[in-house]
C-alpha positions as a Markdown table, in Angstrom:
| # | Residue | x | y | z |
|---|---|---|---|---|
| 1 | Met | 18.6 | 14.0 | -29.4 |
| 2 | Thr | 18.6 | 16.3 | -32.3 |
| 3 | Lys | 15.5 | 18.8 | -33.3 |
| 4 | Gly | 17.7 | 21.5 | -33.6 |
| 5 | Asn | 18.3 | 23.9 | -30.4 |
| 6 | Ser | 17.3 | 27.4 | -32.1 |
| 7 | Asp | 14.8 | 29.0 | -29.9 |
| 8 | Leu | 14.1 | 26.2 | -27.9 |
| 9 | Ala | 12.3 | 28.2 | -25.3 |
| 10 | Gly | 10.2 | 29.5 | -28.1 |
| 11 | His | 9.4 | 26.1 | -29.1 |
| 12 | Ile | 8.9 | 24.7 | -25.4 |
| 13 | Gly | 6.6 | 27.5 | -24.5 |
| 14 | Ser | 4.2 | 27.1 | -27.4 |
| 15 | Phe | 3.1 | 23.9 | -25.6 |
| 16 | Lys | 1.7 | 26.2 | -22.5 |
| 17 | Asn | -1.9 | 24.1 | -22.7 |
| 18 | Asp | -0.9 | 21.4 | -25.1 |
| 19 | Pro | 1.1 | 19.1 | -22.3 |
| 20 | Leu | 0.3 | 16.0 | -25.1 |
| 21 | Gly | 2.6 | 18.1 | -27.6 |
| 22 | Phe | 4.9 | 19.0 | -25.1 |
| 23 | Val | 5.5 | 15.0 | -23.8 |
| 24 | Arg | 5.7 | 14.4 | -27.6 |
| 25 | Phe | 8.2 | 17.0 | -28.6 |
| 26 | Val | 11.1 | 16.8 | -25.6 |
| 27 | Phe | 11.5 | 12.9 | -25.6 |
| 28 | Asp | 13.1 | 10.9 | -28.2 |
| 29 | Trp | 11.1 | 8.2 | -28.6 |
| 30 | Gly | 12.0 | 5.5 | -30.1 |
| 31 | His | 15.6 | 6.0 | -29.8 |
| 32 | Gly | 17.8 | 5.1 | -26.5 |
| 33 | Asp | 16.0 | 3.6 | -23.4 |
| 34 | Leu | 13.0 | 5.0 | -24.9 |
| 35 | Ala | 13.6 | 2.7 | -28.2 |
| 36 | Gly | 10.5 | 0.4 | -28.8 |
| 37 | His | 8.2 | 3.2 | -27.0 |
| 38 | Ala | 6.4 | 5.6 | -30.1 |
| 39 | Gly | 5.1 | 7.7 | -27.3 |
| 40 | Pro | 2.3 | 8.2 | -24.4 |
| 41 | Asp | 0.1 | 5.2 | -24.1 |
| 42 | Ala | -3.5 | 6.3 | -25.5 |
| 43 | Trp | -4.9 | 6.6 | -21.8 |
| 44 | Gln | -1.9 | 9.1 | -20.9 |
| 45 | Ala | -2.3 | 11.0 | -24.1 |
| 46 | Asp | -6.2 | 11.8 | -23.2 |
| 47 | Val | -5.6 | 12.7 | -19.9 |
| 48 | Leu | -3.0 | 15.1 | -21.2 |
| 49 | Arg | -5.5 | 16.4 | -23.5 |
| 50 | Glu | -7.7 | 17.0 | -20.5 |
| 51 | Ile | -5.2 | 18.7 | -18.3 |
| 52 | Gly | -4.6 | 21.0 | -21.5 |
| 53 | Ala | -8.3 | 21.7 | -22.1 |
| 54 | Gly | -8.6 | 22.5 | -18.4 |
| 55 | Ala | -5.5 | 25.2 | -18.2 |
| 56 | Gly | -6.7 | 26.8 | -21.3 |
| 57 | Thr | -9.4 | 28.3 | -19.0 |
| 58 | Pro | -7.1 | 30.3 | -16.8 |
| 59 | Glu | -10.0 | 32.4 | -15.1 |
| 60 | Glu | -10.4 | 29.1 | -12.9 |
| 61 | Ala | -8.0 | 26.3 | -11.3 |
| 62 | Ala | -8.0 | 23.1 | -13.7 |
| 63 | Arg | -8.4 | 20.1 | -11.5 |
| 64 | Leu | -8.1 | 16.8 | -12.8 |
| 65 | Ala | -8.8 | 13.3 | -11.0 |
| 66 | Val | -7.6 | 9.5 | -12.1 |
| 67 | Val | -8.3 | 6.7 | -10.6 |
| 68 | Ser | -6.8 | 3.3 | -12.1 |
| 69 | Gly | -5.9 | -0.1 | -11.5 |
| 70 | His | -2.1 | -1.1 | -11.0 |
| 71 | Gly | 0.8 | -0.8 | -13.5 |
| 72 | Val | -0.6 | 1.6 | -16.2 |
| 73 | Gly | 2.3 | 4.0 | -15.9 |
| 74 | Lys | 0.8 | 6.8 | -13.8 |
| 75 | Ser | 4.3 | 7.7 | -11.8 |
| 76 | Ala | 5.7 | 8.4 | -15.9 |
| 77 | Leu | 2.8 | 10.8 | -16.5 |
| 78 | Val | 2.9 | 12.6 | -13.3 |
| 79 | Ala | 6.6 | 13.3 | -14.1 |
| 80 | Trp | 5.8 | 14.5 | -17.8 |
| 81 | Ile | 2.8 | 16.9 | -16.1 |
| 82 | Ile | 5.7 | 18.2 | -13.9 |
| 83 | Leu | 8.4 | 19.0 | -16.2 |
| 84 | Trp | 5.6 | 20.3 | -18.7 |
| 85 | Ala | 4.4 | 22.6 | -16.2 |
| 86 | Met | 8.1 | 23.8 | -15.1 |
| 87 | Ser | 8.6 | 24.1 | -18.5 |
| 88 | Thr | 6.2 | 26.6 | -19.7 |
| 89 | Arg | 5.2 | 28.5 | -16.8 |
| 90 | Pro | 7.7 | 30.9 | -15.7 |
| 91 | His | 8.2 | 31.2 | -11.7 |
| 92 | Leu | 6.1 | 28.0 | -10.8 |
| 93 | Ala | 5.5 | 26.8 | -7.4 |
| 94 | Gly | 4.4 | 23.5 | -7.1 |
| 95 | Val | 4.4 | 20.9 | -4.3 |
| 96 | Val | 3.6 | 17.1 | -4.9 |
| 97 | Thr | 2.9 | 14.6 | -2.4 |
| 98 | Ala | 1.9 | 10.8 | -1.9 |
| 99 | Asn | 0.1 | 8.4 | 0.7 |
| 100 | Thr | 3.2 | 7.5 | 2.0 |
| 101 | Ala | 7.2 | 9.3 | 2.3 |
| 102 | Ser | 8.1 | 6.1 | 0.6 |
| 103 | Gln | 6.0 | 6.5 | -2.2 |
| 104 | Leu | 6.9 | 9.8 | -2.4 |
| 105 | Thr | 10.7 | 9.4 | -2.8 |
| 106 | Asp | 11.2 | 5.8 | -3.8 |
| 107 | Lys | 8.8 | 6.1 | -6.9 |
| 108 | Thr | 6.8 | 9.6 | -7.9 |
| 109 | Trp | 10.3 | 11.6 | -7.2 |
| 110 | Arg | 12.4 | 9.2 | -8.5 |
| 111 | Glu | 10.6 | 8.4 | -11.6 |
| 112 | Leu | 10.9 | 12.4 | -12.5 |
| 113 | Ala | 14.5 | 12.3 | -12.0 |
| 114 | Leu | 14.5 | 9.5 | -14.5 |
| 115 | Trp | 12.4 | 12.0 | -17.3 |
| 116 | Gln | 14.1 | 15.1 | -16.5 |
| 117 | Gln | 17.5 | 13.7 | -17.8 |
| 118 | Arg | 15.5 | 12.1 | -21.0 |
| 119 | Ala | 14.3 | 15.7 | -21.5 |
| 120 | Met | 15.8 | 17.7 | -24.4 |
| 121 | Asn | 16.1 | 20.8 | -22.1 |
| 122 | Arg | 17.0 | 19.1 | -19.0 |
| 123 | Gln | 19.6 | 21.7 | -18.6 |
| 124 | Trp | 17.3 | 24.2 | -17.3 |
| 125 | Phe | 16.7 | 22.3 | -14.2 |
| 126 | Lys | 18.3 | 20.7 | -11.0 |
| 127 | Trp | 16.7 | 17.7 | -9.5 |
| 128 | Thr | 17.3 | 16.9 | -6.0 |
| 129 | Ala | 15.8 | 14.5 | -3.4 |
| 130 | Thr | 13.2 | 17.0 | -2.4 |
| 131 | Lys | 13.1 | 19.5 | -5.3 |
| 132 | Leu | 13.0 | 20.4 | -8.9 |
| 133 | Tyr | 13.9 | 23.9 | -9.4 |
| 134 | Gln | 15.2 | 26.6 | -12.0 |
| 135 | Ala | 18.8 | 26.4 | -12.4 |
| 136 | Asp | 18.9 | 30.5 | -12.1 |
| 137 | His | 15.8 | 30.7 | -10.2 |
| 138 | Pro | 16.0 | 28.2 | -7.3 |
| 139 | Gln | 13.9 | 30.1 | -4.8 |
| 140 | Thr | 11.0 | 31.1 | -7.0 |
| 141 | Trp | 10.9 | 28.4 | -9.8 |
| 142 | Phe | 10.4 | 25.0 | -8.5 |
| 143 | Val | 8.4 | 22.2 | -7.5 |
| 144 | Ser | 9.0 | 20.4 | -4.2 |
| 145 | Ala | 8.4 | 17.0 | -2.9 |
| 146 | Val | 6.4 | 17.5 | 0.7 |
| 147 | Pro | 5.8 | 14.2 | 2.7 |
| 148 | Trp | 2.0 | 15.2 | 4.1 |
| 149 | Ser | 1.3 | 15.4 | 8.0 |
| 150 | Lys | -2.1 | 16.3 | 9.2 |
| 151 | Glu | -0.7 | 17.8 | 12.0 |
| 152 | Arg | 1.4 | 20.5 | 9.7 |
| 153 | Pro | -0.9 | 21.0 | 6.5 |
| 154 | Glu | 0.2 | 24.4 | 6.2 |
| 155 | Ala | 2.6 | 23.2 | 3.1 |
| 156 | Phe | -0.2 | 22.9 | 1.3 |
| 157 | Ala | -2.0 | 26.3 | 1.6 |
| 158 | Gly | -1.8 | 29.0 | -0.9 |
| 159 | Leu | 1.8 | 28.6 | -2.8 |
| 160 | His | 1.6 | 32.7 | -3.5 |
| 161 | Ala | 2.9 | 32.4 | -7.3 |
| 162 | Glu | 1.5 | 33.5 | -10.6 |
| 163 | His | 1.4 | 29.8 | -11.5 |
| 164 | Val | 0.5 | 27.1 | -9.3 |
| 165 | Leu | 1.0 | 23.0 | -9.7 |
| 166 | Met | -0.2 | 21.0 | -6.9 |
| 167 | Ile | -0.1 | 17.0 | -7.4 |
| 168 | Phe | -1.5 | 13.9 | -5.1 |
| 169 | Asp | -0.2 | 10.7 | -5.7 |
| 170 | Glu | -2.1 | 7.8 | -4.3 |
| 171 | Ala | -4.5 | 10.1 | -3.2 |
| 172 | Ser | -6.9 | 8.0 | -1.7 |
| 173 | Ala | -5.0 | 7.7 | 1.5 |
| 174 | Ile | -4.2 | 11.6 | 2.1 |
| 175 | Asp | -5.7 | 12.8 | 5.2 |
| 176 | Lys | -8.7 | 14.9 | 4.4 |
| 177 | Ala | -6.8 | 18.0 | 6.5 |
| 178 | Ile | -4.3 | 18.2 | 3.5 |
| 179 | Trp | -7.2 | 18.1 | 1.0 |
| 180 | Glu | -8.8 | 20.8 | 2.5 |
| 181 | Thr | -5.9 | 23.2 | 3.2 |
| 182 | Ala | -5.0 | 22.3 | -0.5 |
| 183 | Glu | -8.1 | 24.4 | -1.9 |
| 184 | Gly | -6.0 | 27.2 | -0.4 |
| 185 | Ala | -4.2 | 26.9 | -3.4 |
| 186 | Met | -7.1 | 26.4 | -5.8 |
| 187 | Thr | -7.7 | 30.1 | -5.6 |
| 188 | Thr | -5.0 | 31.2 | -7.7 |
| 189 | Pro | -6.2 | 31.6 | -11.3 |
| 190 | Gly | -5.1 | 28.9 | -13.7 |
| 191 | Ala | -3.8 | 26.9 | -10.9 |
| 192 | Ile | -3.6 | 23.1 | -11.7 |
| 193 | Trp | -4.4 | 20.4 | -9.3 |
| 194 | Cys | -3.9 | 16.6 | -10.7 |
| 195 | Val | -4.6 | 13.6 | -8.2 |
| 196 | Phe | -4.2 | 10.0 | -8.9 |
| 197 | Gly | -4.7 | 7.1 | -7.3 |
| 198 | Asn | -6.0 | 3.3 | -6.7 |
| 199 | Pro | -9.8 | 3.4 | -5.7 |
| 200 | Thr | -9.4 | 1.6 | -2.4 |
| 201 | Arg | -11.7 | 3.7 | -0.1 |
| 202 | Asn | -15.4 | 4.5 | -1.4 |
| 203 | Ser | -15.5 | 7.3 | 1.1 |
| 204 | Gly | -13.1 | 10.4 | 1.6 |
| 205 | Ala | -12.0 | 13.1 | -0.9 |
| 206 | Phe | -10.4 | 10.9 | -3.5 |
| 207 | His | -13.4 | 9.2 | -3.8 |
| 208 | Ala | -15.8 | 12.7 | -3.9 |
| 209 | Cys | -13.7 | 13.5 | -7.0 |
| 210 | Phe | -15.9 | 11.1 | -9.0 |
| 211 | His | -19.2 | 11.6 | -7.0 |
| 212 | Arg | -20.4 | 14.0 | -5.1 |
| 213 | Met | -17.7 | 16.3 | -6.1 |
| 214 | Arg | -17.5 | 15.0 | -10.0 |
| 215 | His | -18.9 | 18.5 | -11.1 |
| 216 | Arg | -15.4 | 20.2 | -10.2 |
| 217 | Trp | -13.3 | 18.1 | -11.3 |
| 218 | Arg | -12.4 | 16.3 | -15.0 |
| 219 | Ser | -12.1 | 12.7 | -14.5 |
| 220 | Arg | -11.6 | 9.6 | -15.8 |
| 221 | Arg | -10.8 | 6.1 | -14.8 |
| 222 | Val | -8.0 | 3.9 | -16.3 |
| 223 | Asp | -8.4 | -0.3 | -16.5 |
| 224 | Ser | -5.1 | -1.9 | -16.3 |
| 225 | Leu | -6.3 | -4.4 | -19.0 |
| 226 | Glu | -6.5 | -1.7 | -21.3 |
| 227 | Ala | -3.0 | -0.1 | -20.6 |
| 228 | Lys | -0.1 | -1.0 | -22.6 |
| 229 | Met | 2.5 | -0.9 | -19.7 |
| 230 | Ala | 0.4 | -3.3 | -17.5 |
| 231 | Asn | 1.4 | -6.9 | -17.0 |
| 232 | Lys | -1.3 | -8.5 | -18.3 |
| 233 | Ala | -0.3 | -12.1 | -17.3 |
| 234 | Gln | 0.2 | -10.9 | -13.8 |
| 235 | Leu | -3.3 | -8.9 | -13.7 |
| 236 | Arg | -4.8 | -12.2 | -15.4 |
| 237 | Gln | -3.8 | -14.2 | -12.5 |
| 238 | Trp | -5.6 | -11.8 | -10.4 |
| 239 | Ile | -8.5 | -12.8 | -12.1 |
| 240 | Asp | -8.2 | -16.3 | -11.4 |
| 241 | Asp | -7.0 | -15.9 | -8.2 |
| 242 | Tyr | -10.1 | -13.6 | -6.4 |
| 243 | Gly | -12.5 | -13.8 | -9.2 |
| 244 | Glu | -13.5 | -11.2 | -12.1 |
| 245 | Asp | -16.0 | -9.3 | -10.0 |
| 246 | Ser | -14.1 | -9.3 | -6.4 |
| 247 | Asp | -13.2 | -6.1 | -4.6 |
| 248 | Phe | -9.6 | -7.0 | -5.2 |
| 249 | Val | -9.9 | -7.1 | -9.0 |
| 250 | Arg | -12.3 | -3.8 | -9.1 |
| 251 | Ile | -9.2 | -2.2 | -7.2 |
| 252 | Arg | -6.4 | -3.4 | -8.6 |
| 253 | Val | -7.5 | -4.1 | -11.9 |
| 254 | Arg | -10.2 | -2.3 | -13.2 |
| 255 | Gly | -9.9 | 1.1 | -11.5 |
| 256 | Ile | -13.4 | 0.5 | -9.8 |
| 257 | Phe | -14.5 | 1.6 | -6.1 |
| 258 | Pro | -14.8 | -0.8 | -3.9 |
| 259 | Arg | -18.3 | -1.9 | -2.3 |
| 260 | Ala | -16.9 | -2.6 | 0.9 |
| 261 | Gly | -15.0 | 0.6 | 1.6 |
| 262 | Asp | -11.3 | 0.8 | 2.7 |
| 263 | Arg | -9.1 | -2.4 | 1.8 |
| 264 | Gln | -6.9 | -2.5 | 4.8 |
| 265 | Leu | -8.0 | -5.3 | 7.0 |
| 266 | Ile | -6.4 | -4.1 | 10.0 |
| 267 | Pro | -6.3 | -0.3 | 10.9 |
| 268 | Ser | -3.0 | 1.0 | 11.5 |
| 269 | Asn | -4.3 | 2.7 | 14.7 |
| 270 | Leu | -5.6 | -0.5 | 16.1 |
| 271 | Ala | -2.1 | -2.1 | 15.8 |
| 272 | Glu | -0.4 | 1.0 | 17.3 |
| 273 | Asp | -2.7 | 1.0 | 20.1 |
| 274 | Ala | -1.9 | -2.1 | 21.2 |
| 275 | Leu | 1.7 | -1.9 | 21.5 |
| 276 | Gly | 2.7 | -1.6 | 24.9 |
| 277 | Arg | -0.9 | -2.2 | 26.3 |
| 278 | Asn | -1.3 | -4.0 | 30.1 |
| 279 | Pro | -4.6 | -5.9 | 30.4 |
| 280 | Gly | -3.5 | -7.2 | 33.9 |
| 281 | Arg | -2.3 | -10.2 | 34.3 |
| 282 | Asp | -5.4 | -11.7 | 36.2 |
| 283 | Leu | -6.9 | -11.2 | 32.8 |
| 284 | Tyr | -4.3 | -14.2 | 31.3 |
| 285 | Ala | -2.4 | -15.9 | 33.9 |
| 286 | His | -4.6 | -19.5 | 33.7 |
| 287 | Ala | -4.6 | -18.9 | 29.5 |
| 288 | Pro | -2.9 | -21.3 | 27.5 |
| 289 | Lys | 0.5 | -20.6 | 26.0 |
| 290 | Ile | 0.3 | -20.8 | 22.5 |
| 291 | Leu | 3.3 | -20.2 | 20.0 |
| 292 | Gly | 3.0 | -19.5 | 16.4 |
| 293 | Val | 6.0 | -20.0 | 14.2 |
| 294 | Asp | 5.8 | -18.5 | 10.8 |
| 295 | Val | 8.9 | -20.3 | 8.6 |
| 296 | Ala | 10.9 | -18.1 | 5.8 |
| 297 | Arg | 10.6 | -19.0 | 2.6 |
| 298 | Phe | 12.7 | -16.6 | 0.7 |
| 299 | Gly | 16.4 | -14.7 | 1.2 |
| 300 | Asp | 14.6 | -11.4 | 2.3 |
| 301 | Asp | 12.2 | -13.3 | 4.4 |
| 302 | Gln | 12.6 | -14.0 | 8.0 |
| 303 | Ser | 11.5 | -16.7 | 10.4 |
| 304 | Val | 9.5 | -15.3 | 13.6 |
| 305 | Ile | 8.3 | -17.0 | 16.8 |
| 306 | Ala | 5.3 | -15.6 | 18.5 |
| 307 | Leu | 4.3 | -16.1 | 22.1 |
| 308 | Arg | 0.7 | -15.6 | 23.3 |
| 309 | Gln | -1.2 | -16.4 | 26.5 |
| 310 | Gly | -4.8 | -14.9 | 26.0 |
| 311 | Leu | -4.8 | -11.4 | 25.8 |
| 312 | Phe | -1.3 | -11.3 | 26.2 |
| 313 | Ala | 1.3 | -11.2 | 23.6 |
| 314 | Gly | 3.8 | -8.8 | 25.1 |
| 315 | Arg | 6.8 | -11.0 | 25.0 |
| 316 | Pro | 9.0 | -9.8 | 22.1 |
| 317 | Leu | 8.9 | -11.4 | 19.0 |
| 318 | Arg | 11.9 | -13.7 | 18.4 |
| 319 | Arg | 12.9 | -13.1 | 14.4 |
| 320 | Phe | 15.9 | -15.2 | 12.5 |
| 321 | Arg | 17.6 | -15.1 | 9.2 |
| 322 | Gly | 19.3 | -17.7 | 7.6 |
| 323 | Val | 18.5 | -20.2 | 9.9 |
| 324 | Asp | 17.9 | -24.0 | 8.8 |
| 325 | Thr | 14.6 | -26.1 | 9.9 |
| 326 | Met | 16.6 | -27.8 | 12.4 |
| 327 | Thr | 18.1 | -25.3 | 13.9 |
| 328 | Leu | 14.6 | -23.2 | 13.9 |
| 329 | Ala | 12.9 | -26.5 | 15.1 |
| 330 | Gly | 15.8 | -26.3 | 18.0 |
| 331 | Ile | 15.1 | -23.1 | 19.3 |
| 332 | Val | 11.0 | -23.8 | 19.3 |
| 333 | Ala | 12.1 | -26.7 | 21.7 |
| 334 | Arg | 13.6 | -24.7 | 23.8 |
| 335 | Asp | 11.0 | -22.1 | 23.9 |
| 336 | Met | 8.4 | -24.9 | 24.6 |
| 337 | Glu | 10.4 | -26.2 | 27.5 |
| 338 | Glu | 11.5 | -23.0 | 28.8 |
| 339 | Glu | 7.7 | -21.1 | 28.9 |
| 340 | Gly | 5.2 | -24.0 | 29.0 |
| 341 | Val | 4.0 | -24.1 | 26.0 |
| 342 | Asp | 0.7 | -25.7 | 25.8 |
| 343 | Ala | 0.4 | -25.6 | 21.9 |
| 344 | Val | 2.7 | -24.9 | 18.9 |
| 345 | Phe | 1.0 | -24.3 | 15.1 |
| 346 | Val | 3.7 | -23.9 | 12.5 |
| 347 | Asp | 3.0 | -22.5 | 9.0 |
| 348 | Met | 3.2 | -25.7 | 7.0 |
| 349 | Gly | 3.9 | -23.5 | 3.3 |
| 350 | Gly | 7.2 | -23.7 | 1.8 |
| 351 | Val | 10.0 | -25.5 | 4.3 |
| 352 | Gly | 7.5 | -25.2 | 7.2 |
| 353 | Ala | 6.8 | -29.1 | 7.3 |
| 354 | Gly | 10.4 | -29.8 | 7.9 |
| 355 | Val | 9.9 | -27.9 | 11.3 |
| 356 | Val | 7.4 | -29.9 | 12.2 |
| 357 | Asp | 8.2 | -32.9 | 11.7 |
| 358 | Arg | 11.6 | -32.5 | 13.5 |
| 359 | Leu | 9.4 | -31.4 | 16.5 |
| 360 | His | 7.4 | -34.3 | 16.3 |
| 361 | Gln | 10.9 | -36.2 | 16.4 |
| 362 | Leu | 11.8 | -34.5 | 19.2 |
| 363 | Gly | 8.7 | -36.0 | 21.3 |
| 364 | Phe | 6.5 | -32.9 | 21.0 |
| 365 | Arg | 3.8 | -34.7 | 18.7 |
| 366 | Arg | 0.7 | -33.8 | 20.7 |
| 367 | Arg | 1.6 | -30.2 | 21.1 |
| 368 | Val | 2.7 | -29.2 | 17.6 |
| 369 | Met | 0.2 | -29.3 | 14.7 |
| 370 | Gly | 1.1 | -27.6 | 11.4 |
| 371 | Val | -1.0 | -25.4 | 9.7 |
| 372 | Asp | -1.9 | -24.8 | 6.1 |
| 373 | Phe | -2.8 | -21.3 | 5.2 |
| 374 | Gly | -4.6 | -22.0 | 2.0 |
| 375 | Ala | -6.8 | -24.8 | 3.8 |
| 376 | Ala | -10.5 | -24.6 | 4.7 |
| 377 | Ala | -11.2 | -22.2 | 7.5 |
| 378 | Ala | -13.3 | -23.7 | 10.5 |
| 379 | Asn | -16.2 | -21.3 | 9.2 |
| 380 | Pro | -16.1 | -21.7 | 5.3 |
| 381 | Asn | -19.3 | -19.5 | 4.9 |
| 382 | Leu | -17.1 | -16.7 | 6.3 |
| 383 | Tyr | -13.6 | -16.9 | 5.4 |
| 384 | Ala | -11.9 | -18.0 | 1.9 |
| 385 | Asn | -9.1 | -19.9 | 3.7 |
| 386 | Lys | -7.5 | -20.7 | 7.0 |
| 387 | Arg | -5.4 | -18.0 | 6.8 |
| 388 | Ala | -8.0 | -15.0 | 6.5 |
| 389 | Glu | -9.8 | -16.7 | 9.2 |
| 390 | Met | -6.8 | -16.6 | 11.7 |
| 391 | Trp | -6.1 | -12.8 | 10.9 |
| 392 | Cys | -9.6 | -11.8 | 11.5 |
| 393 | Leu | -9.7 | -13.8 | 14.5 |
| 394 | Leu | -6.0 | -11.5 | 15.4 |
| 395 | Lys | -7.8 | -8.5 | 14.3 |
| 396 | Asp | -10.6 | -8.8 | 17.0 |
| 397 | Trp | -8.3 | -9.6 | 19.7 |
| 398 | Leu | -6.2 | -6.5 | 18.8 |
| 399 | Arg | -9.4 | -4.5 | 20.5 |
| 400 | Ser | -8.2 | -6.0 | 24.0 |
| 401 | Gly | -4.8 | -7.4 | 23.5 |
| 402 | Ala | -1.4 | -6.3 | 24.3 |
| 403 | Leu | 1.7 | -6.7 | 22.2 |
| 404 | Pro | 5.3 | -5.9 | 22.7 |
| 405 | Glu | 5.8 | -2.5 | 23.5 |
| 406 | Gly | 7.8 | -0.3 | 20.5 |
| 407 | Asp | 7.3 | -3.4 | 18.0 |
| 408 | Arg | 6.8 | -1.0 | 15.1 |
| 409 | Glu | 7.6 | -3.6 | 12.8 |
| 410 | Leu | 5.0 | -5.8 | 14.1 |
| 411 | Ala | 2.4 | -3.1 | 13.9 |
| 412 | Ala | 3.7 | -2.5 | 10.5 |
| 413 | Asp | 3.0 | -6.0 | 9.4 |
| 414 | Leu | -0.4 | -6.0 | 11.1 |
| 415 | Ala | -1.5 | -3.1 | 9.2 |
| 416 | Gly | 0.1 | -4.0 | 5.8 |
| 417 | Pro | -2.7 | -6.6 | 4.0 |
| 418 | Glu | -5.5 | -5.8 | 2.6 |
| 419 | Tyr | -8.6 | -7.9 | 1.8 |
| 420 | Gly | -10.9 | -8.5 | -0.7 |
| 421 | Phe | -14.5 | -10.8 | -1.0 |
| 422 | Thr | -14.2 | -13.9 | -3.4 |
| 423 | Gly | -16.8 | -13.5 | -6.2 |
| 424 | Asp | -18.7 | -16.8 | -5.7 |
| 425 | Lys | -19.9 | -16.7 | -2.2 |
| 426 | Gly | -18.8 | -13.3 | -0.7 |
| 427 | Arg | -16.0 | -14.5 | 1.7 |
| 428 | Ile | -13.3 | -12.9 | 3.0 |
| 429 | Gln | -10.0 | -13.5 | 1.3 |
| 430 | Leu | -6.5 | -12.0 | 2.3 |
| 431 | Glu | -4.1 | -10.6 | -0.1 |
| 432 | Lys | -1.3 | -12.8 | -1.0 |
| 433 | Lys | 2.4 | -12.1 | 0.3 |
| 434 | Ser | 3.5 | -12.1 | -3.3 |
| 435 | Asp | 1.0 | -9.0 | -3.9 |
| 436 | Met | 2.3 | -7.1 | -0.8 |
| 437 | Lys | 5.4 | -7.6 | -2.0 |
| 438 | Lys | 4.8 | -6.1 | -5.3 |
| 439 | Arg | 3.1 | -2.9 | -3.7 |
| 440 | Gly | 6.5 | -2.3 | -2.2 |
| 441 | Leu | 5.7 | -4.1 | 0.9 |
| 442 | Ala | 7.8 | -6.3 | 3.6 |
| 443 | Ser | 6.2 | -10.0 | 3.8 |
| 444 | Pro | 4.1 | -9.8 | 7.1 |
| 445 | Asp | 6.3 | -12.5 | 8.5 |
| 446 | Ser | 6.1 | -11.2 | 12.6 |
| 447 | Ala | 1.8 | -10.7 | 11.9 |
| 448 | Asp | 1.3 | -14.3 | 10.2 |
| 449 | Ala | 3.3 | -16.0 | 13.4 |
| 450 | Leu | 1.2 | -14.0 | 15.8 |
| 451 | Ala | -2.1 | -14.8 | 14.1 |
| 452 | Leu | -0.7 | -18.9 | 14.0 |
| 453 | Thr | -1.8 | -18.4 | 17.7 |
| 454 | Phe | -5.4 | -18.0 | 16.5 |
| 455 | Ala | -5.1 | -21.8 | 14.5 |
| 456 | Gln | -7.5 | -23.5 | 16.6 |
| 457 | Pro | -8.9 | -22.8 | 20.3 |
| 458 | Val | -6.5 | -24.3 | 23.0 |
| 459 | Arg | -7.1 | -25.7 | 26.7 |
| 460 | Pro | -4.1 | -24.8 | 29.2 |
| 461 | Ala | -2.2 | -28.7 | 30.0 |
| 462 | Glu | -2.9 | -28.0 | 33.3 |
| 463 | Ser | -6.8 | -27.4 | 33.0 |
| 464 | Leu | -9.6 | -28.9 | 31.6 |
| 465 | Arg | -11.7 | -25.2 | 31.7 |
| 466 | Pro | -14.0 | -24.9 | 28.9 |
| 467 | Val | -12.8 | -22.4 | 26.0 |
| 468 | Arg | -15.0 | -19.2 | 26.3 |
| 469 | Ala | -17.6 | -18.8 | 24.3 |
| 470 | Val | -17.3 | -16.4 | 20.7 |
| 471 | Thr | -19.9 | -14.3 | 19.1 |
| 472 | Ala | -20.2 | -12.8 | 15.6 |
| 473 | Tyr | -20.2 | -8.8 | 15.8 |
| 474 | Asp | -18.7 | -7.9 | 12.4 |
| 475 | Pro | -18.5 | -9.7 | 9.3 |
| 476 | Cys | -14.9 | -10.2 | 9.8 |
| 477 | Thr | -14.4 | -11.6 | 13.0 |
| 478 | Tyr | -16.3 | -14.1 | 15.5 |
| 479 | Gly | -14.5 | -14.4 | 18.5 |
| 480 | Ala | -10.7 | -15.1 | 19.8 |
| 481 | Gly | -10.8 | -18.7 | 20.5 |
| 482 | Ala | -9.4 | -19.4 | 23.7 |
């Protein structure tokens, strides 16, 4: 990279209120690992201009809010803003956070490391896993990566420096206590506060940046279909799968807030509260015992067996990697005999049919049923398919049901999938496993196994008592079946 080294600091300092000019200057566009890239995308350039305009009014804080679909190049933009602020504002104090510690460290902060190494002035700064600092002034000139905690919001209070930078990535999920505390940092004249995220919630502080509090923020919406970096084939597939006007597409493609609020089907607290719960044996002792078996499809997935008896699913889940269908069928058969299981529901997708066939050969035909997640729901007016229906019944059950104590993997699986509504009839549709993986989440194998126990009502073999009545009391549930 050769643009001349004379008075580099002077050149870069001239971009104090011109972040777009800085980005075009300090990176060797069109060469090396930036070959094929002529510079920022049009939307990124627009946002950089907005930040520059706000930074040019030092008597007040510059606030910018960007809502977008997926894959638009947001992490790169965050890295550029950090490097620009660090390079043009001596003794800057900054904080960057994100919705989760994983998002912050594995995506946002890692992207900063990549772009810092590409910058013409990379030798000015040192990057660590938690801090980017000026090499000669590590204590007074820095930006820190700080996972947020509503119990410890003080890290986001006033930063007590002449120049202040605050960045929230995936801001929709950051607790309002952090937003409120961060306001303290904005009392510094010329402070810069940038928030980025997908429009996953139609309430909260991030939503307010574009609605109730829009007079305080320079705001911009980015449609993934118009972003140069976005995977257009994937976006078109989502549109085909979920519908042009579905909330899923509004959020993940168009960058538009949903009609129905938070997209998380099962709130984290609902799953966490069920861990180790004791409903009392008298409430479930006479209920049927049901096994749900989710069969691994890919190398990083696992086969899982879940046992539920009424309100109790407290037996530790059985998880297996690398077992073939014959071996898995043998394990299920032993479980059936040892536990006195009344019914088994096996995911028929992928290789699951082999497990069903083998169990039928072993003489369990009457008690073993294959379940097609994509098949029609028992209530097709509410649910797009069988999987959505089972998960919604599971959500209902979690209000009183018991999960294995300490099973954080199961709790994370339950809270992972998002949901939307089909564009044709507005039916509930659960996010695909493949789309969850693209968001960096694991396949919810454990939760799918438990959901399978709600495939259909079951009566215990030793009793012909009627299945309990079920009622609808919210759009996502109509009862737990047995």
